[in-house]
C-alpha positions, 0 to 999 in steps of 0.5 A: 500499500502506498504511504499516504504521508509526505516525505519524511520530515526530520527537522523543523524550521520556525520563523519568529515574528508573526509566526511564534510571536504576535508582533503585528499588534505591536508594530501597528500600535507603533506605527499608528502613534509614530506616523501622526508626527508626519501627519499621516495615519497608519493604514493596516491594509498595507500591513502586507507590505512589511510582513516578513521583510527585514527592518530596513526593507519594512522601513523603506516600504513605510516611507515610500507608502506614506511619502515621509520626508526622511530616508529609511535609515533615519526612519529606522533609527527613530522607531528602533528604540521604541520597538526595543522598549515594546518587545517585553509585551509581545505575546506568543501566538496561540499554540507556539508554545505547545508546538515548540514544547511538543517538538522538543519533547519528541527530540525533533531538531528545531531551528529558528530563522528570522529576517530580524537581526540576530540580537533582536531575535535573542531579545525577543525570545529572552522574554519567552521562558525555555524558548532559546534552550529549545532551538539547536540553531538560531539565525538572524537576518544580519548573519546571512548575505541575503534575507527571505525571499532568498533561500540562504537563511533556510539553507544555512539552518539545514546546514547547521542542523546537518539535515538535508533541506528536503527533509526540513519543514518550515513554518511561516506567516509570510509570503517572502518566508514561503518563497524562501522555504520552497526555493530551498527545496523544503516542505512548507506550512503557511500560517498568514498573519495578515487577515484574508490573505491565504489565497496569495499563499499558493507556493506553500504545501499547506495553509492553515488558520493558526498553529492550533490547527497544525497536524504534524503527523501529515509530515511524518512528525509525532502527532499532538495527543491533547485533543479531547472528543474533538476539542482542544483545551486552551487557557481560559480567557474572559470576554463580555459586554452588552449584547448588540444584537440579540440574534446574530446576522445569520440567526434569522437565515439560519434559524439559530439564536446566535448573538453578537457582542460589541467588538469596541475595547477588544481589539487587542484580544481579537488580534491575539486569538485566531478566527475559529470556533470556540466554546465555554460557558456564558452567564447572563447575570439575570438568567443563569449560566449556559453552555455556549459555542462561539465564532470569532472572525469575519464569517466569510459566508456573509463576508463581514468586513470586520471581525466579529464575536458571535456567541450561541447560547445552548441548552435550548435557550432561544430567546432574545437577550438584546441589550443584556450584559453577557459574560463568556468563559472560553475554555476550548477550540473546535476548528478554524473558521472556514467558508462553505459552498452553500447555506445548507453546508454551513448550517449543518456544520454549525449544528456539528459544532454545537453537538461537540460543544455540548458533549465536551462541556460534560467533561470534568476538564470543562465543566469545572469552569461553569462555577467561574465567578465571572459568569455571575458577576454584576460587574465586568470591569472588576473581573475582566482579565 
């Protein structure tokens, strides 16, 4: 019988910014403020112009796009000190710690290859306890003649790992990184960090929504063993606020009583959590606590222009709760956001998500969070984290 797996992978090379670390939010926040100095307003739609680039290339793109009255070198010298002060605040991408610890635990050789200067790479990972020790090889963009999209940095990583390039798996968030990995003759999984750009990653062997969706067994690497009955436990997080629509945009079409939460004030949270379907517990202080499944994302079937938060209260709850305060404790992940060819397919998947969540929330690992005091607290302000 023919092997269904791809060619044996014996080593993994990871990118840093955007792939393991959520640097995009910090970059956007800094540029929003700094460009005001020149009377310019940061346009997030141009973020793809700097993703995956070296600092100098990114600076040149910003200077060109915003017609700034200084050279890329001068602009870089202005913002570098600001970035250096913010590195400590960068959070790991969801699934990053899980991936690194899993691969190290199974003895898979790991390399880190970034277009950022080696000093910056070392500084950034110094705030992530244990990361540095997990990598056999760390290479910065200033250690090679040409950064990505040149394959040089990946070929050098493979050489230092003493692994044939064809046996390496690269995990990247940017188009330059994907281009470099394929030019090096390696397998490449893309995890796009810029929303709605997946269709551009045609060179990649696989495109996934987030590291939570990575299936290592596809690459003949040890599979994750932490999924439980179709769900992935995550570190619980809280979100809440007034319900702005008692029934979400798709509810009248689908007949499913979802709600919309206001996203105001949650821009950082929305950037930290990949689009997808989550589940947990929902509290309406005047009505009680309910099982809940929730989507975060753009809802591609309805082509939303903004990322939304749409929880669906289960237990047969089908009343309108417009304007009420809703508290959510998110405890697990089910799947990435996806588009569907028809409304019928979308509806079937939503009901499948509901069934998975309802079963999983009976497990002790998830059931214990039903008693979280946040769910019945009258004040979100005192409990939000």
